[in-house]
N, C-alpha and C positions, 0 to 999 in steps of 0.2 A: 305557504312560506317554506322555502327550501333551506338546507343547511348553509348555502352560500349567502343567503340573505341575513343570517344571524352572525354578524362579525364579532359579537361580544362573547359568544359561547364557544367552548372547545368542541371539536368534532367528537361525537360519542363513539365513533368506530376507530379512533386513533389509539394505538397501543402505548405510545410514548407519552411523556409529559407535555404540557403546553409549551410551545416555543416562544421565546422572547424575541422581540424585534432586534435584529443585529444592528450594531452601530456602523458608522461609515468606515471605521478602521478594520472591519471584518473580524472582530473578536467576539462575535455572538456564539451561541451554543452550537451552531451548525458550521462554524468556521473550521477549516482544515488546518491542523497544526503542522509545524515543520517536521515533527517526528513521524507523522502519518505519511508525508511526502517522501521522506527518506526511506521509510520502510517499504513503500510501494516501489520506489526506484531500485532498492536492493533486491526485492523479489523479481523485478523485471530483469535485472542483471543476472540473477541466478538462473532464471528460466531461459533467457536468450543464450547465455554462455553454455548451458547444458545442451540446448538444442544445437548450437554450433559445434560442440564437441561430438555429438551424435552424427551430425552431418559430415564432419571431417572423418569420422570412422567409416562411414559408408562410402565416401569418395576415395579413401586410401591416401589421405594427405600425409604430409611429413610429420614426424614425431614432435618437433618443436611447436607446431600449431596445436597439436593435442595438449601438450603440456601447458601452453599459454592459456588456452580456454579452460583447462582444468584448474589452473591456479586462480583464474578470475572467479570461477565457480566456488572454489573453496574459500577464497577471501570474502566474497559477498555473503556466502552462507555463514561463515564465522562471524561476520559483522552483525548478521541478523540474530545469531545466538547470543552474542555479547549484549546487544541492545535488549533482547528479551530478558536476559538474566538481570541486567541493571534495572529494568523496569519493574521487577518484582520487589525490589527493596522499598 
């Protein structure tokens, strides 16, 4: 008998707790929250705008483009910091 045959027992090698069966609404323990999505998008914006700023530096682009990508980077990083500080309360 393999561990796949035993549906009523938890896998002995799993480090986490037993998972519940999620409902049709997606509100189970493995559901991705809106905050997780926003945080991932903010990190993507920070990384992409920082890379864009670096690429603009190497190509010798105009100063307004540097400023625009820098402002986007700072705003996204600031939003991440604010969300992180609010989450500690």
